C-alpha positions in Angstrom: 4.7 -20.4 -0.1 6.4 -20.4 -3.6 6.9 -24.5 -2.2 3.3 -24.5 -1.6 2.3 -22.6 -4.7 4.6 -25.9 -7.1 3.4 -28.9 -5.4 0.2 -27.4 -5.5 0.4 -27.0 -9.7 2.2 -30.1 -9.6 -0.8 -32.2 -8.0 -2.7 -30.4 -10.3 -1.5 -32.0 -13.2 -0.9 -35.1 -12.5 -4.5 -35.8 -10.9 -5.5 -34.2 -14.5 -3.4 -36.3 -16.4 -4.4 -39.8 -14.4 -8.0 -38.7 -14.6 -7.9 -38.2 -18.5 -8.3 -33.9 -18.8 -5.3 -33.4 -20.3 -7.4 -31.6 -23.4 -9.7 -28.9 -21.1 -6.0 -28.8 -19.2 -4.6 -27.1 -22.1 -7.9 -25.0 -23.4 -8.1 -24.1 -19.3 -4.6 -22.0 -19.8 -5.2 -20.6 -23.3 -8.7 -19.2 -22.3 -6.6 -18.0 -18.6 -3.8 -16.3 -20.0 -5.9 -15.0 -22.5 -7.9 -13.4 -20.1 -5.4 -11.8 -18.5 -3.7 -10.4 -21.4 -6.7 -8.8 -22.4 -7.1 -7.0 -18.7 -3.3 -5.9 -18.9 -5.1 -4.2 -21.1 -7.8 -2.4 -20.1 -5.9 -1.0 -17.5 -2.3 -0.3 -18.5 -3.2 2.9 -20.8 -4.7 4.5 -17.7 -2.1 3.6 -14.7 0.6 4.7 -17.7 -1.6 8.1 -18.1 -0.9 8.6 -13.9 1.9 7.6 -13.6 3.2 9.8 -16.0 1.0 12.9 -14.5 3.2 11.8 -11.5 6.2 12.1 -12.4 5.8 15.4 -13.9 4.5 16.4 -10.4 7.9 15.1 -8.8 10.1 16.6 -11.1 8.9 19.9 -11.3 8.3 20.1 -8.1 4.7 19.1 -7.3 5.8 17.4 -3.9 6.4 19.9 -2.1 3.5 21.9 -2.8 1.1 19.1 -2.2 3.2 18.0 0.9 3.0 21.7 2.3 -0.8 21.6 1.6 -1.2 18.3 3.1 1.0 18.8 6.2 -2.0 19.3 8.8 -2.8 15.9 7.9 0.9 14.5 8.4 1.9 16.2 11.1 -1.2 14.3 13.5 -0.5 10.3 11.0 3.6 11.2 10.6 4.3 14.0 14.1 8.3 12.9 14.0 9.0 13.9 9.9 10.4 16.5 8.8 8.2 19.3 7.3 10.8 20.2 4.2 12.1 16.2 3.7 11.4 14.6 1.0 9.0 11.8 2.6 6.2 13.8 3.8 5.8 15.2 -0.3 6.6 11.4 -2.0 3.9 10.0 1.4 0.9 12.6 0.3 1.3 11.0 -3.6 1.4 7.6 -2.2 -2.1 9.1 -0.4 -3.6 10.2 -3.8 -2.7 7.8 -5.9 -4.1 5.7 -3.1 -7.4 7.8 -3.2 -7.8 7.2 -6.8 -7.2 3.2 -6.6 -4.4 3.9 -8.5 -2.5 1.0 -6.2 0.4 0.1 -9.2 1.8 3.8 -9.7 1.2 4.9 -5.7 3.4 1.4 -4.4 6.5 3.6 -6.5 5.7 6.3 -3.8 5.3 4.5 -1.3 8.9 3.0 -1.0 10.6 6.2 -1.9 8.8 7.6 1.1 10.3 4.3 3.3 13.7 4.4 1.9 13.4 8.6 2.8 12.4 7.8 6.5 14.9 4.9 7.0 17.6 7.2 6.1 16.1 9.1 8.7 16.2 5.9 11.2 18.7 6.0 13.7 17.6 1.9 13.8 18.5 0.8 10.4 16.8 -2.8 11.7 13.7 -1.8 13.4 10.9 0.3 12.1 10.0 3.9 12.8 5.8 4.5 14.1 6.3 6.6 11.6 6.8 3.8 8.3 4.0 1.2 10.4 1.8 4.1 9.8 2.7 3.9 6.4 2.3 0.6 5.9 -1.4 0.7 7.1 -2.8 4.1 5.1 -1.4 2.5 1.4 -3.2 -0.8 2.4 -6.1 0.6 3.9 -6.1 3.6 2.1 -9.4 5.5 0.6 -10.2 4.7 -2.8 -12.9 7.3 -4.4 -11.7 6.2 -8.0 -11.2 2.8 -7.5 -9.8 3.2 -11.2 -8.2 -0.3 -11.8 -11.4 -2.0 -10.3 -13.0 0.3 -13.3 -12.0 -0.2 -16.1 -12.0 -4.2 -15.3 -16.0 -3.8 -14.8 -16.3 -2.4 -17.5 -13.6 -4.6 -19.6 -16.2 -7.2 -18.1 -18.9 -5.3 -20.3 -20.4 -4.9 -16.9 -24.0 -2.7 -16.9 -23.2 -0.2 -14.5 -19.2 -0.2 -13.4 -19.2 2.6 -11.2 -21.4 0.8 -8.9 -18.4 -0.2 -6.6 -17.5 2.7 -5.8 -20.3 3.2 -2.5 -19.4 0.1 -1.3 -15.7 0.1 -1.8 -15.7 4.0 -0.4 -17.5 2.8 2.8 -15.1 -0.5 3.2 -11.7 1.4 2.4 -12.8 4.1 5.2 -14.0 2.4 7.3 -10.8 0.2 7.7 -8.5 3.1 7.5 -9.6 4.8 10.2 -9.6 1.3 12.3 -5.9 0.8 11.8 -4.6 4.7 11.8 -6.6 4.2 15.9 -4.9 0.5 16.6 -1.8 1.6 14.7 -1.8 5.1 17.0 -2.6 2.2 20.2 0.6 0.3 19.5 3.7 3.2 19.3 1.9 4.7 22.6 2.3 1.0 24.2 5.2 0.8 23.3 6.7 4.3 23.9 5.6 3.8 27.5 7.3 0.5 28.0 10.5 2.1 27.3 9.8 5.3 28.9 9.4 3.2 31.7 12.5 0.7 30.8 14.7 4.2 31.1 13.3 5.1 34.3 13.4 1.5 35.9 17.4 1.2 34.7 18.1 4.3 35.1 16.9 4.0 38.7 18.6 1.1 39.7 21.6 2.6 38.3 21.7 5.6 41.0 20.9 2.6 43.5 23.8 0.9 42.5 26.2 4.7 43.2 
């Protein structure tokens, strides 16, 4: 993928120079970097604020309390995780950050949850069902408050920055439910194959005796 991007950039520069578009290219680069800086500045304060809140929650033990609060939901989604394990706490915070639309904050929380689950994973080279479920939930999470998008719209002087909340909520809800259902179906099929294979091996072992 990196090679493809490098190739496209080189071709674009060559074509631009060949057509005498060098001044336009320079102006475009300057405007793009300026716009990127303004966009980053507009949302960095909000991200830092919520990242600090999440860190305080981790240090003060709120993670475990939040884990207990959402434990009924997590038991359905992650049935094999330990009730008192730190993984559930990080997953709870990850889901909370995603609901608030703080993807940059949710990412390190999700990584911490994956590390905890990997420690309990008997097959280190294979993802567990719980790890797959977390990836899907993290990717297709419901966003009640799409903070980053609202901040970007406000930075671009949108007349109504929050008008996207309802469409995003509907789309993210549909994608999340669909993802959870597909993961559950796939995991059951894989589990069924493992059971069938185990029974088959035991059967042939008994016949060999």
